[in-house]
C-alpha positions as CSV (number, residue, x, y, z in Angstrom):
1,M,0.2,-0.2,-0.2
2,T,1.0,3.5,-0.9
3,K,2.4,5.7,2.3
4,M,2.4,9.3,2.4
5,A,5.5,11.0,2.8
6,E,6.2,11.8,6.8
7,T,7.3,15.3,5.8
8,P,5.9,18.0,3.9
9,A,6.3,18.2,0.0
10,T,9.7,20.1,-1.0
11,D,8.7,21.0,-4.5
12,F,5.6,21.7,-6.6
13,I,5.9,18.3,-8.1
14,R,5.7,16.0,-4.9
15,Q,2.7,18.5,-4.0
16,I,0.8,17.6,-7.1
17,I,1.5,14.0,-6.0
18,E,0.5,14.2,-2.4
19,E,-2.8,15.6,-4.0
20,D,-3.3,13.1,-6.0
21,L,-2.7,10.2,-3.4
22,R,-5.3,12.5,-1.1
23,T,-8.1,12.1,-3.6
24,N,-7.0,8.8,-4.5
25,K,-6.8,10.2,-8.3
26,Y,-4.8,6.8,-9.4
27,G,-6.1,4.7,-7.1
28,G,-3.0,5.5,-4.5
29,R,-0.4,4.8,-6.8
30,V,2.9,6.6,-8.0
31,H,4.3,5.1,-11.2
32,T,7.0,7.0,-12.9
33,R,9.3,6.3,-16.3
34,F,12.3,7.6,-16.9
35,P,12.3,7.7,-20.9
36,P,16.1,8.2,-22.6
37,E,16.9,8.1,-26.5
38,P,19.5,5.3,-26.8
39,N,21.1,8.3,-29.4
40,G,23.8,9.2,-26.7
41,Y,25.3,8.6,-23.3
42,L,23.7,10.3,-20.2
43,H,24.6,13.5,-18.7
44,I,24.4,15.2,-15.2
45,G,21.2,16.8,-16.8
46,H,19.6,13.3,-17.2
47,A,21.1,12.5,-13.4
48,K,18.9,15.1,-12.2
49,S,15.8,13.5,-14.0
50,I,17.0,10.2,-12.9
51,C,17.0,11.4,-9.3
52,L,13.7,12.7,-9.6
53,N,11.9,9.9,-11.5
54,F,12.8,7.3,-9.5
55,G,13.3,9.5,-6.0
56,V,9.6,10.2,-5.9
57,A,8.5,6.4,-6.8
58,E,11.0,5.4,-3.9
59,E,9.6,8.3,-1.9
60,Y,5.7,6.9,-2.2
61,G,6.1,3.3,-2.1
62,G,5.4,3.5,-6.1
63,L,7.3,1.8,-8.9
64,C,9.4,3.4,-11.6
65,N,10.3,2.1,-15.4
66,L,13.1,2.0,-17.8
67,R,11.8,2.8,-20.9
68,F,14.4,3.7,-24.3
69,D,12.6,6.0,-26.3
70,D,14.1,3.8,-29.6
71,T,11.8,5.5,-32.2
72,N,14.8,6.6,-34.4
73,P,16.9,3.7,-35.5
74,T,19.2,6.2,-37.7
75,K,21.0,7.8,-34.4
76,E,20.3,4.8,-31.8
77,D,22.9,1.6,-30.8
78,V,23.2,-1.0,-28.3
79,E,26.3,1.1,-27.0
80,Y,24.3,3.6,-25.6
81,V,21.5,1.1,-24.5
82,E,24.4,-0.6,-22.2
83,S,25.9,2.8,-21.5
84,I,22.6,4.1,-19.8
85,K,21.6,1.2,-17.9
86,R,25.4,1.1,-16.3
87,D,24.6,4.8,-15.3
88,I,21.6,4.4,-14.0
89,R,22.8,1.4,-12.0
90,W,26.0,3.7,-10.8
91,L,24.1,6.0,-9.5
92,G,21.9,4.1,-7.1
93,F,18.7,3.2,-9.2
94,D,17.0,-0.2,-10.4
95,W,14.0,-0.5,-12.1
96,G,13.7,-4.3,-11.3
97,D,12.0,-6.2,-14.1
98,R,10.4,-3.1,-15.7
99,E,12.5,-2.2,-18.8
100,F,10.6,-1.5,-21.8
101,Y,11.1,-0.1,-25.1
102,A,9.2,2.2,-27.0
103,S,9.8,-0.7,-29.6
104,D,7.9,-3.1,-27.8
105,Y,4.7,-1.3,-28.5
106,F,5.5,-0.7,-32.6
107,D,2.3,-3.1,-33.5
108,Q,-0.1,-1.5,-30.7
109,L,1.2,2.3,-32.1
110,Y,0.2,1.2,-36.0
111,E,-3.1,0.1,-34.9
112,Y,-3.7,3.1,-32.6
113,A,-2.1,5.4,-35.6
114,V,-4.9,3.3,-38.2
115,Q,-7.8,4.1,-35.5
116,L,-6.9,7.8,-35.9
117,I,-7.5,7.7,-39.2
118,K,-10.7,5.7,-39.6
119,A,-11.9,8.4,-37.2
120,G,-10.7,11.1,-39.9
121,K,-8.2,12.4,-37.3
122,A,-5.0,11.7,-39.2
123,Y,-4.3,11.6,-43.0
124,V,-1.3,10.6,-45.3
125,D,0.8,14.1,-46.2
126,S,2.6,14.2,-49.5
127,L,4.0,17.7,-49.0
128,S,8.1,17.7,-49.2
129,P,9.4,18.3,-45.7
130,E,10.5,21.8,-46.6
131,E,6.8,22.1,-47.8
132,I,5.4,20.8,-44.7
133,R,7.7,23.2,-42.7
134,Q,6.7,26.2,-45.0
135,Y,2.7,25.1,-44.6
136,R,3.1,25.0,-40.7
137,G,3.6,29.1,-40.4
138,T,5.1,31.0,-37.7
139,L,4.7,32.4,-33.9
140,T,2.5,35.4,-35.8
141,E,1.0,34.1,-38.2
142,P,-1.2,30.4,-39.2
143,G,-0.6,27.8,-41.0
144,K,-2.1,26.6,-44.3
145,E,-3.6,23.3,-44.8
146,S,-1.9,20.9,-46.9
147,P,-3.8,19.9,-50.3
148,Y,-3.5,16.3,-49.1
149,R,-5.0,16.8,-45.8
150,N,-8.8,15.9,-46.9
151,R,-7.8,12.7,-48.6
152,S,-10.4,10.0,-48.2
153,V,-10.3,7.8,-45.2
154,E,-9.7,4.7,-47.7
155,E,-7.1,6.5,-49.5
156,N,-5.2,7.0,-46.6
157,L,-5.5,3.7,-45.1
158,E,-3.7,2.4,-48.3
159,L,-1.2,4.9,-48.5
160,F,-0.5,4.2,-44.5
161,E,-0.4,0.4,-45.3
162,R,1.8,0.9,-48.9
163,M,4.4,3.1,-46.6
164,R,4.7,0.0,-44.0
165,A,5.1,-2.1,-47.0
166,G,7.9,-0.2,-47.8
167,E,6.9,1.2,-51.3
168,F,8.0,4.7,-50.6
169,N,11.3,6.8,-50.4
170,E,11.9,8.3,-47.2
171,G,10.3,11.7,-47.3
172,E,7.8,10.9,-50.2
173,H,5.0,10.5,-47.4
174,V,4.3,11.4,-43.9
175,L,1.4,10.5,-41.3
176,R,-0.3,13.3,-39.8
177,A,-2.6,13.9,-37.2
178,K,-5.3,16.3,-38.1
179,I,-6.4,19.3,-35.7
180,D,-5.1,22.8,-36.5
181,M,-3.4,24.8,-39.0
182,A,-4.7,27.7,-37.5
183,S,-3.9,26.9,-33.3
184,P,-1.5,29.4,-31.8
185,N,0.2,26.3,-30.5
186,I,2.5,25.5,-33.0
187,V,3.3,21.9,-32.3
188,M,-1.0,21.4,-32.3
189,R,-0.3,22.4,-36.2
190,D,-1.3,18.9,-38.1
191,P,2.3,17.3,-36.5
192,I,3.6,14.4,-38.0
193,L,3.0,10.9,-36.6
194,Y,4.7,8.4,-38.5
195,R,7.9,9.5,-40.9
196,I,9.9,6.5,-43.3
197,R,12.8,5.0,-42.3
198,H,14.7,2.5,-44.6
199,V,17.1,2.0,-41.6
200,P,17.3,-1.5,-39.5
201,H,16.4,-1.1,-36.0
202,H,18.7,-2.4,-33.3
203,R,15.6,-4.7,-31.7
204,T,13.4,-4.9,-34.8
205,G,15.6,-5.5,-37.3
206,T,13.9,-5.1,-40.7
207,K,10.7,-5.8,-40.2
208,W,9.5,-2.0,-40.2
209,C,10.5,0.8,-42.2
210,I,8.1,3.5,-40.6
211,Y,8.7,4.7,-37.3
212,P,6.5,6.7,-35.0
213,M,7.3,10.3,-33.7
214,Y,8.5,10.8,-30.2
215,D,5.0,12.6,-29.3
216,F,2.9,9.6,-30.5
217,A,4.7,7.2,-29.3
218,H,5.9,8.6,-25.6
219,C,2.5,9.0,-24.2
220,I,0.8,5.8,-26.0
221,S,3.6,4.2,-23.9
222,D,2.9,6.0,-20.9
223,S,-0.7,5.0,-21.2
224,I,0.1,1.3,-21.8
225,E,2.3,0.9,-18.9
226,G,0.0,2.6,-16.4
227,I,2.3,5.4,-15.6
228,T,0.4,8.0,-12.8
229,H,3.3,11.0,-13.1
230,S,4.6,11.5,-16.4
231,L,7.8,13.9,-15.3
232,C,9.5,15.8,-18.4
233,T,11.4,19.1,-18.8
234,L,10.0,22.6,-19.6
235,E,11.0,22.2,-23.4
236,F,8.0,20.0,-23.3
237,E,5.3,22.5,-22.4
238,N,3.8,22.7,-25.3
239,N,3.7,19.4,-26.3
240,R,1.3,18.3,-23.2
241,A,-1.7,19.7,-25.2
242,L,-0.9,16.8,-28.3
243,Y,0.2,14.2,-25.4
244,D,-3.8,14.7,-24.0
245,W,-5.1,15.3,-27.7
246,I,-3.9,11.9,-28.9
247,L,-4.8,10.1,-25.7
248,D,-8.5,11.5,-25.8
249,Q,-8.7,10.8,-29.5
250,L,-7.8,7.0,-28.8
251,G,-9.8,6.8,-25.4
252,L,-6.6,5.8,-23.3
253,Y,-5.9,5.7,-19.9
254,H,-4.2,9.2,-19.3
255,P,-1.6,9.6,-17.0
256,Q,-0.6,13.6,-16.6
257,Q,2.6,15.4,-17.9
258,I,4.3,17.7,-15.6
259,E,7.2,19.7,-16.7
260,F,9.9,21.0,-14.8
261,A,13.2,23.0,-15.5
262,R,15.9,21.5,-16.7
263,L,19.6,21.3,-15.4
264,N,21.7,24.5,-16.9
265,L,25.2,24.3,-15.3
266,S,27.5,27.1,-15.9
267,Y,30.9,26.3,-17.9
268,T,29.3,23.5,-19.5
269,V,26.8,22.7,-22.2
270,L,24.3,19.5,-21.8
271,S,23.1,19.4,-25.2
272,K,23.4,15.8,-26.6
273,R,24.4,17.5,-30.1
274,K,27.1,19.5,-28.5
275,L,28.5,17.1,-26.6
276,L,28.1,14.5,-29.7
277,E,30.6,17.2,-31.8
278,L,33.1,17.4,-29.2
279,V,33.6,13.8,-29.4
280,E,33.5,13.9,-33.1
281,R,36.0,16.8,-33.9
282,G,38.3,15.2,-31.4
283,I,38.2,17.9,-29.0
284,V,37.5,15.5,-26.2
285,N,38.8,12.1,-26.2
286,G,35.4,9.9,-25.8
287,W,32.5,10.4,-24.5
288,D,34.3,9.2,-20.5
289,D,36.4,12.1,-21.2
290,P,36.6,13.4,-17.5
291,R,36.1,17.1,-19.1
292,M,32.9,15.8,-19.9
293,P,29.4,16.3,-18.1
294,T,28.4,12.7,-19.4
295,I,27.8,10.3,-16.1
296,S,30.5,8.0,-17.6
297,G,32.9,11.3,-17.8
298,L,32.6,12.5,-14.1
299,R,32.4,8.7,-13.0
300,R,36.4,8.5,-14.8
301,R,37.4,11.8,-13.1
302,G,36.1,10.0,-9.9
303,Y,32.9,11.7,-8.6
304,T,31.2,9.3,-6.7
305,P,27.1,8.5,-7.3
306,E,26.5,9.9,-3.5
307,A,27.6,13.5,-4.5
308,I,25.7,13.7,-8.1
309,R,22.5,12.5,-5.9
310,D,23.5,15.2,-3.0
311,F,23.7,17.5,-5.6
312,C,20.5,17.0,-7.4
313,E,18.5,17.3,-4.1
314,R,20.2,20.7,-3.3
315,I,19.4,22.1,-6.7
316,G,15.8,20.8,-6.6
317,V,13.1,21.0,-9.0
318,A,11.7,24.1,-10.4
319,K,9.4,25.3,-12.9
320,K,11.9,28.3,-14.0
321,E,14.9,27.5,-15.8
322,N,17.9,28.9,-14.5
323,L,21.9,28.8,-14.5
324,V,23.3,26.5,-11.3
325,D,27.0,27.5,-10.3
326,I,29.2,24.4,-11.1
327,A,30.9,25.2,-8.1
328,L,27.7,23.6,-6.0
329,L,28.4,20.3,-8.0
330,E,32.0,20.4,-6.9
331,H,31.1,21.6,-2.9
332,C,29.3,18.7,-3.1
333,L,31.9,16.2,-4.2
334,R,34.3,18.0,-1.7
335,E,32.0,17.4,1.3
336,D,31.6,13.4,0.3
337,L,35.5,12.9,-0.7
338,N,36.5,14.6,2.4
339,R,34.8,12.4,4.4
340,R,35.7,8.7,2.4
341,A,38.8,9.7,0.4
342,P,42.4,8.2,2.2
343,R,45.0,10.6,1.9
344,A,48.2,10.1,0.1
345,M,51.4,12.6,-0.4
346,A,52.1,13.2,-3.8
347,V,54.5,15.4,-5.5
348,L,53.6,16.4,-8.7
349,R,56.5,19.0,-9.9
350,P,59.7,17.0,-7.9
351,L,62.4,19.3,-6.5
352,R,64.9,17.1,-5.0
353,V,66.2,17.4,-1.6
354,V,69.0,16.1,0.2
355,L,69.4,16.2,3.7
356,V,73.0,16.4,4.2
357,N,73.2,15.4,8.1
358,Y,70.9,12.6,7.5
359,P,72.4,9.0,7.6
360,E,72.8,7.8,3.6
361,D,71.9,4.1,4.7
362,R,68.8,5.3,7.0
363,V,65.2,4.3,6.4
364,E,62.7,5.3,8.8
365,E,58.8,4.2,8.9
366,L,56.8,7.0,9.7
367,E,53.3,6.9,10.7
368,A,50.4,8.9,8.7
369,V,46.9,9.4,9.4
370,N,44.7,7.9,6.5
371,N,42.1,10.3,7.1
372,P,41.4,12.7,9.8
373,E,37.8,13.1,9.7
374,D,37.3,9.5,10.1
375,P,39.7,7.8,12.6
376,G,38.8,4.6,12.2
377,M,40.6,4.3,8.7
378,G,43.8,3.9,10.8
379,T,47.3,5.0,9.8
380,R,49.8,4.0,7.5
381,K,53.3,3.7,7.3
382,V,55.3,6.3,4.9
383,P,59.1,5.5,4.5
384,F,61.6,8.8,4.9
385,S,65.3,8.9,3.8
386,R,68.0,10.7,3.1
387,V,67.0,11.6,-0.2
388,L,63.5,13.7,-0.7
389,Y,61.4,15.2,-3.3
390,I,59.0,18.2,-2.4
391,E,56.6,20.0,-4.9
392,R,59.0,23.1,-6.7
393,D,56.4,25.4,-5.8
394,D,57.2,24.6,-2.0
395,F,60.2,26.9,-2.4
396,R,61.1,30.4,-3.8
397,E,64.6,31.6,-3.8
398,D,63.6,35.0,-3.3
399,P,60.3,34.6,-1.3
400,P,57.6,37.0,-1.8
401,K,56.0,38.1,1.8
402,R,53.3,35.8,3.7
403,F,55.5,32.8,1.6
404,F,55.7,30.4,4.0
405,R,57.6,27.6,2.8
406,L,61.2,26.9,1.9
407,A,63.5,29.3,1.2
408,P,67.1,30.0,1.5
409,G,67.8,29.7,5.5
410,R,64.5,29.4,6.5
411,E,62.7,26.4,8.2
412,V,59.5,24.0,7.3
413,R,57.3,21.3,8.8
414,L,57.6,18.1,7.0
415,R,54.3,16.6,6.7
416,Y,54.3,13.8,9.6
417,A,57.7,14.3,9.6
418,Y,61.1,16.5,11.0
419,I,61.7,20.3,10.6
420,I,64.2,21.1,7.8
421,K,66.1,24.1,6.8
422,C,67.3,24.9,3.5
423,V,71.2,25.7,3.6
424,D,72.4,25.4,-0.1
425,V,70.9,25.9,-3.6
426,I,72.3,23.7,-6.9
427,K,71.4,25.1,-10.3
428,D,72.2,23.6,-13.7
429,E,75.3,25.2,-14.5
430,H,73.9,25.7,-18.4
431,T,70.3,26.7,-17.5
432,G,70.5,28.2,-14.4
433,E,67.7,26.2,-13.2
434,I,67.6,24.9,-9.8
435,V,68.3,21.0,-9.9
436,E,68.7,20.7,-5.8
437,L,67.9,21.8,-2.5
438,R,70.9,21.0,0.5
439,C,69.2,21.0,3.5
440,T,69.7,19.8,7.2
441,Y,66.9,18.0,9.5
442,D,66.3,18.5,13.2
443,S,66.3,14.9,15.1
444,E,64.9,16.4,17.6
445,T,61.6,17.9,16.1
446,G,60.0,14.6,14.5
447,T,56.5,14.5,14.3
448,G,55.5,16.4,17.5
449,P,55.5,20.3,18.3
450,P,58.6,22.5,17.8
451,P,60.6,22.8,20.6
452,P,60.0,26.1,22.5
453,G,61.4,29.3,21.0
454,R,60.6,27.9,17.4
455,K,58.2,28.8,15.1
456,V,57.5,27.0,12.1
457,K,55.0,28.6,9.9
458,G,55.1,26.0,6.9
459,T,54.2,22.6,6.3
460,I,54.9,20.6,3.5
461,H,54.2,17.2,1.9
462,W,57.4,15.3,0.7
463,V,58.0,11.9,-1.2
464,S,61.1,9.4,-0.2
465,A,63.0,9.4,-3.7
466,A,64.2,6.1,-3.3
467,H,60.7,4.5,-2.2
468,A,58.3,6.9,-4.3
469,L,56.6,5.5,-7.5
470,P,56.2,7.1,-10.6
471,A,52.8,8.4,-12.0
472,E,51.3,10.6,-14.9
473,V,48.8,13.0,-13.4
474,R,46.0,14.8,-15.6
475,L,45.1,17.8,-14.1
476,Y,41.8,18.4,-15.6
477,D,40.0,21.9,-15.7
478,R,36.3,23.0,-16.7
479,L,36.3,22.5,-20.6
480,F,34.7,26.3,-21.2
481,I,35.9,29.7,-20.1
482,K,32.6,31.2,-20.7
483,E,29.7,30.8,-18.1
484,N,27.8,30.4,-20.3
485,P,29.1,28.6,-23.4
486,N,25.1,28.3,-24.9
487,E,25.3,32.3,-24.9
488,V,27.1,33.0,-28.1
489,E,27.7,36.5,-29.0
490,E,27.7,38.0,-32.4
491,G,30.3,36.7,-35.0
492,K,31.4,34.1,-32.8
493,D,30.5,29.9,-32.1
494,W,30.2,28.1,-29.0
495,L,33.1,25.9,-29.8
496,D,35.4,29.4,-29.6
497,Y,34.9,29.1,-25.8
498,V,36.4,25.9,-25.5
499,N,39.3,26.0,-22.6
500,P,42.8,24.8,-24.6
501,K,44.0,24.9,-21.0
502,S,41.4,22.3,-20.0
503,L,43.8,19.5,-19.7
504,E,47.6,19.6,-18.1
505,V,49.6,16.3,-18.4
506,L,52.4,15.9,-16.2
507,T,54.2,12.8,-16.4
508,S,57.0,12.8,-13.7
509,C,54.9,12.6,-10.6
510,R,56.1,11.1,-7.4
511,V,53.8,9.3,-5.3
512,E,54.1,6.9,-2.1
513,P,54.8,3.4,-2.0
514,S,51.0,2.7,-0.8
515,L,49.4,3.6,-3.8
516,A,51.1,0.5,-5.5
517,A,48.3,-1.2,-4.7
518,A,45.5,1.5,-6.0
519,S,42.8,0.2,-8.4
520,P,41.2,2.0,-11.0
521,G,38.0,4.2,-9.9
522,D,40.2,4.4,-6.2
523,R,39.8,8.0,-5.1
524,Y,42.4,9.7,-2.9
525,Q,43.0,13.1,-1.5
526,F,46.9,14.2,-2.6
527,E,47.5,16.5,0.9
528,R,47.5,20.2,-0.1
529,L,46.9,19.0,-3.6
530,G,43.4,17.7,-4.1
531,Y,41.0,14.9,-4.8
532,F,42.2,12.5,-7.5
533,C,41.0,9.0,-9.2
534,V,43.1,6.1,-10.6
535,D,42.2,6.4,-14.3
536,P,41.6,2.8,-16.2
537,D,45.1,3.6,-18.1
538,S,46.4,2.6,-15.2
539,A,45.6,-1.1,-16.1
540,L,48.4,-0.5,-19.2
541,G,51.4,-1.1,-16.2
542,R,51.5,2.5,-15.2
543,L,50.2,4.4,-12.2
544,V,47.6,7.3,-13.9
545,F,45.8,9.7,-11.9
546,N,42.9,12.1,-12.5
547,R,42.6,15.3,-11.1
548,T,38.7,15.3,-9.7
549,V,38.8,18.6,-8.0
550,P,41.2,21.2,-6.4
551,L,41.1,21.6,-2.4
552,R,39.8,24.9,-2.8
553,D,35.8,25.4,-2.3
554,T,34.6,28.5,-3.6
555,W,31.0,27.2,-3.0
556,A,31.7,27.0,0.9
557,K,32.8,30.2,1.0
558,I,29.5,31.5,-0.5
559,E,27.4,29.6,2.1
560,R,29.5,30.9,5.1
561,A,28.8,34.3,3.7
562,E,25.0,33.5,3.1
563,Q,24.9,32.3,7.2
564,G,26.7,35.2,8.7
565,R,24.2,37.7,6.8
566,S,21.2,35.7,8.1
567,R,22.9,35.9,11.6
């Protein structure tokens, strides 16, 4: 039995559902569906829809179907079907035995089309695609009726059957609904219901050469499956009239279509067409490139399903579209990884350090905390020796003010280790580049606080040169330099806003030896550097890490500022 939510509805969709449950509109049922087209990979915008459809079904003790809208065989592929199922499961949702396809209903859809023809509500049109566009009119001018609009029922039935039999070329005929060419809603100006496609279908093979349009197949599929609340994004708001018209004309069970604002994310494009262009032009390295907003790309970059679900919950469901700051998505990820990611030390741009007063043959095993947020994660041992690597940026020969790291004559604390002091700088005699630092260590400092009177402001990370593992690190940044790359300035193209520095590959990195057992997908916080994920390329015999997100959290600062004002 369906249970009402224990807390008040948090958005207008849940308010509608709760009212329907109160009035027993659908017999106390809540049944949603997620209906992706298998013509590309899912992206973060789809994640919002997945969380909404599966989420409300779960909240109200209902069901959610997975239904593939496979009505256009020219763009669909089994690869996309499998990737969609993989992404939904990774996000933490399951559809049980309710996996459906629009192609499951092709026979029924055809019969319903025949029913409309017999009722005088549909006709075969022989205008060319360009003529159909011209006849449709504009937002300010009504359309014109096709000269083929008043064909007899018998002629329409014969032509439609011949279309199915494959007697005509693509574009030669279409089946259109007979509604109102003067309607202020252009969608209702005799929309196309079926078109000819001489292309094999990935599930039905060559059985069909006519395929239903989305608007015709979708509402009938919802009806067949007993969907109660058909949730879709705002671009389908005008299509709701057609959704209702088709079901009313056929006398079918009638779900309720409800529209919500789709996700728009700053510094990102979420158009399948544009994402496909990025892939086909080689601007990114495939659909799972970590710079892509696809779920597979986010997964490869190191995002967690928990962080994405948290993000979708925080942005909520609205009726009006807006641009969501990508910093919020990154903030959700940092919060999640801060709790779960083990710490490690890695040096991305190594600078050699020799501790001149440390015994050459000595190696110590120092204790390091795996995650200060979770004492249950315990500690690990990191080797310490005479020769170390530190970050090149952690040394300045002529340091600016408020530079609290290493410089000639200055001291710093090595993370989990000793205080060291720079006593000499070795440079390449030809280039003048700093190649080595000579330092002394204070054996009395250990891992505890400095002795009385010693003030050491800086702490830096390091790795033992003899024990560190070589690694490649890929530093990913935002793919676009414009906050909203969909808003194209005059004389520009949206691709002009692609960030030329969205990827930097470092091949001389060194990481602590505990990462030898790291597997693709494992996530770590590299101390002082950010969160990183082991890339699948590591399976080729080398460690490869993707930077998931830096440590700097601009959204946390925004939240703190807002909380301060509210006080």
